[in-house]
VMD Tcl script that draws the C-alpha trace (Angstrom):
set ca {
  {97.20 95.94 -123.35}
  {94.25 97.68 -121.88}
  {94.18 101.81 -120.60}
  {92.41 102.94 -117.82}
  {90.17 105.85 -118.77}
  {91.68 108.99 -118.11}
  {95.41 107.50 -118.50}
  {95.69 109.50 -121.97}
  {94.55 109.37 -125.74}
  {93.15 106.08 -126.66}
  {92.50 105.27 -129.83}
  {89.86 102.99 -130.05}
  {87.67 105.52 -128.46}
  {86.61 107.80 -131.06}
  {84.81 110.58 -128.54}
  {88.01 110.51 -126.12}
  {89.13 113.69 -127.73}
  {85.80 115.23 -127.62}
  {85.68 113.94 -123.65}
  {89.26 115.69 -123.20}
  {88.18 119.12 -124.96}
  {85.03 119.16 -123.08}
  {87.00 118.53 -119.65}
  {89.80 121.29 -120.77}
  {87.18 123.83 -121.57}
  {85.13 123.14 -118.32}
  {88.36 123.39 -115.95}
  {88.94 126.66 -117.89}
  {85.37 128.05 -117.42}
  {85.62 126.85 -113.54}
  {88.83 128.64 -113.07}
  {87.75 131.95 -114.64}
  {84.31 132.06 -112.87}
  {85.97 130.93 -109.77}
  {87.95 134.29 -109.93}
  {85.09 136.22 -111.64}
  {82.71 135.42 -108.25}
  {85.64 136.46 -106.04}
  {86.13 140.11 -107.05}
  {85.02 142.75 -104.88}
  {82.77 144.43 -108.16}
  {80.80 141.16 -108.53}
  {80.24 141.20 -104.53}
  {79.09 144.98 -104.75}
  {76.99 143.89 -107.87}
  {75.01 141.26 -106.07}
  {74.89 143.17 -102.77}
  {72.51 145.86 -104.84}
  {70.67 143.77 -106.72}
  {69.94 141.61 -103.39}
  {68.71 145.39 -101.75}
  {66.65 145.89 -104.76}
  {64.99 142.82 -104.39}
  {64.58 143.10 -100.88}
  {63.00 147.18 -100.92}
  {60.66 145.69 -103.79}
  {59.56 142.57 -102.20}
  {58.45 144.32 -99.00}
  {55.29 145.85 -100.14}
  {54.51 142.23 -101.37}
  {54.86 140.71 -97.93}
  {53.18 143.39 -95.93}
  {49.99 142.35 -98.38}
  {50.58 138.63 -98.02}
  {50.75 139.39 -93.85}
  {47.59 141.60 -93.41}
  {45.82 138.96 -95.75}
  {46.89 136.22 -93.95}
  {46.11 137.98 -90.67}
  {42.74 138.41 -92.46}
  {42.10 134.75 -92.95}
  {42.99 133.89 -89.32}
  {40.91 136.30 -87.82}
  {37.99 134.78 -89.90}
  {39.04 131.38 -89.16}
  {38.99 132.46 -85.32}
  {42.68 131.51 -85.01}
  {45.06 133.49 -83.20}
  {48.02 135.42 -85.43}
  {51.91 134.93 -85.54}
  {51.70 138.33 -83.31}
  {49.42 136.82 -80.84}
  {51.17 133.87 -80.45}
  {54.23 135.55 -80.10}
  {52.32 137.72 -77.39}
  {51.29 134.71 -75.55}
  {54.85 133.04 -75.08}
  {55.99 136.08 -73.82}
  {53.56 136.48 -70.99}
  {53.63 132.78 -70.42}
  {57.62 133.35 -69.49}
  {56.79 135.95 -67.79}
  {54.76 133.89 -65.48}
  {57.27 131.45 -65.77}
  {59.87 133.70 -64.40}
  {57.75 134.84 -61.48}
  {56.86 131.76 -60.48}
  {60.42 130.45 -60.20}
  {60.93 133.77 -57.90}
  {58.36 133.08 -56.05}
  {59.44 129.34 -55.53}
  {62.67 130.84 -54.93}
  {61.51 133.36 -51.91}
  {58.97 130.30 -50.98}
  {62.38 128.12 -50.18}
  {64.00 131.06 -48.82}
  {61.47 131.74 -45.95}
  {60.81 127.96 -45.19}
  {64.44 127.53 -44.59}
  {64.60 130.63 -42.50}
  {61.75 129.08 -40.47}
  {64.06 126.08 -40.22}
  {66.91 127.12 -38.93}
  {64.92 129.83 -36.25}
  {66.18 128.83 -33.19}
  {63.57 126.85 -30.44}
  {63.81 129.50 -28.04}
  {61.75 131.75 -30.07}
  {58.99 128.88 -30.51}
  {55.91 129.06 -28.26}
  {56.32 126.97 -25.45}
  {53.27 126.08 -23.92}
  {50.25 126.85 -26.64}
  {46.83 127.07 -24.97}
  {45.76 123.52 -24.16}
  {42.06 122.54 -25.59}
  {40.00 120.93 -23.19}
  {40.27 116.97 -23.75}
  {36.99 116.36 -21.54}
  {33.28 117.76 -22.61}
  {31.76 119.75 -19.93}
  {28.51 119.21 -19.33}
  {26.89 121.35 -21.62}
  {29.03 119.83 -24.82}
  {27.40 116.72 -23.48}
  {24.16 117.58 -24.57}
  {24.34 118.66 -27.89}
  {23.99 116.87 -30.83}
  {25.70 116.59 -34.05}
  {22.75 118.08 -36.69}
  {21.89 121.38 -36.95}
  {18.84 122.29 -36.74}
  {18.04 124.95 -38.67}
  {17.29 128.70 -37.53}
  {13.88 130.11 -37.12}
  {12.89 133.74 -37.24}
  {10.88 134.76 -34.15}
}
mol new
graphics top color blue
foreach p $ca { graphics top sphere $p radius 0.5 }
foreach p [lrange $ca 0 end-1] q [lrange $ca 1 end] { graphics top cylinder $p $q radius 0.2 }
display resetview
């Protein structure tokens, strides 16, 4: 009869007792660490350490940012601030174009709904028959001469 691992003590396994001791030890540590990390004192201590690290890293971050901007300027490439500014300007232009399109659509709708009485009935007719002066003209223009 064979036993499955985890069914209890197996006399044929010389390291079984050590495994059981290890598992019990890991479970005890896991419970105590979970209790410790869920405490308010731990949260306050970690928050204080994080604030200190962020305050200490601010000058380094600023120096890296300045050197990166200098490098990008030498490489003739835009910085992050310039790209963000350009994106804001393009967004503004796009919004203005959308507003202009909406206004144009409103004007076109108003012209379509305009009553027929307001449209001109008889515009000035063009003379379809050329007169005697128009018949003698050639299509090519002659250069003007100063006399």
